[in-house]
C-alpha positions in Angstrom: -9.7 96.8 -88.0 -8.5 98.3 -85.2 -9.3 99.1 -81.4 -7.7 101.7 -80.1 -8.8 101.9 -75.7 -8.0 104.5 -73.5 -7.5 104.0 -70.2 -7.1 106.1 -66.9 -6.4 104.5 -63.7 -8.0 105.4 -60.9 -7.2 103.5 -58.3 -4.3 101.1 -60.0 -0.8 101.4 -60.0 0.9 101.7 -63.4 2.6 98.6 -62.5 0.3 96.7 -61.8 -1.9 97.7 -65.2 1.1 97.6 -67.0 1.0 93.7 -65.6 -2.0 93.3 -66.1 -2.1 94.3 -69.6 1.5 92.4 -70.7 -0.1 89.5 -69.5 -3.6 89.8 -71.2 -2.2 91.4 -74.5 0.4 88.1 -75.0 -2.7 85.7 -74.5 -4.8 88.3 -77.1 -1.5 87.9 -79.3 -2.0 84.2 -79.9 -6.0 84.4 -80.8 -7.1 84.3 -84.3 -6.9 87.3 -86.2 -4.7 89.1 -84.1 -2.1 91.3 -86.0 -0.4 93.7 -83.8 -0.8 96.1 -80.7 1.1 98.3 -78.4 0.5 100.0 -75.0 1.3 104.0 -74.7 1.4 106.0 -71.7 0.3 109.7 -72.1 3.4 112.6 -71.5 1.2 114.8 -70.2 -0.7 112.6 -67.7 1.0 109.3 -66.6 -2.2 107.9 -65.4 -3.9 107.7 -68.5 -2.6 105.2 -71.4 -4.2 104.6 -74.7 -4.1 100.5 -75.9 -4.2 99.9 -80.1 -4.6 96.7 -81.2 -5.0 96.0 -85.0 -7.1 92.7 -86.4 -7.7 91.1 -89.3 -11.6 92.2 -88.8 -14.2 93.5 -86.3 -15.3 89.6 -86.2 -12.0 88.3 -84.7 -11.8 90.9 -82.1 -15.0 90.7 -80.9 -14.8 87.1 -80.3 -12.4 88.2 -77.3 -15.6 88.8 -75.5 -16.7 85.5 -75.0 -13.0 84.1 -73.8 -13.2 83.2 -69.9 -9.0 83.8 -69.2 -8.7 86.7 -70.9 -11.5 88.4 -68.8 -10.1 86.9 -65.7 -7.1 88.0 -66.9 -8.3 92.3 -67.2 -11.3 91.4 -63.5 -7.9 92.7 -61.2 -7.7 95.8 -63.2 -11.3 96.1 -64.3 -12.8 98.2 -61.0 -9.7 100.5 -60.8 -9.7 101.9 -64.2 -11.8 103.8 -66.7 -12.1 102.6 -70.2 -13.4 104.3 -73.2 -13.5 102.0 -76.5 -13.7 102.9 -79.9 -13.6 100.0 -82.4 -12.1 102.2 -85.7 -10.9 102.1 -88.9 -7.8 103.7 -91.0 -8.6 106.4 -92.1 -5.2 107.1 -93.3 -2.1 105.4 -93.0 1.2 106.9 -94.2 4.4 104.3 -93.9 
């Protein structure tokens, strides 16, 4: 499964968000079921990022909600961003 998040910086500097994302990302990468993830930034609107994370299945992904340490990492920026979360399945993949 793929988790796709659209993140818009509201009252957050890009450097701060990227630092927090890196810490959270490293923590998630150590969790069971994690395959890979990346953070990409819009060239049209530099306040917009997309986080793309692949997990073996949705259950592994949803277990992240139970991790207090991960919640604490992202609490530094949660009030400074807008986030739109999508739990996705791959409809087509090439390569």
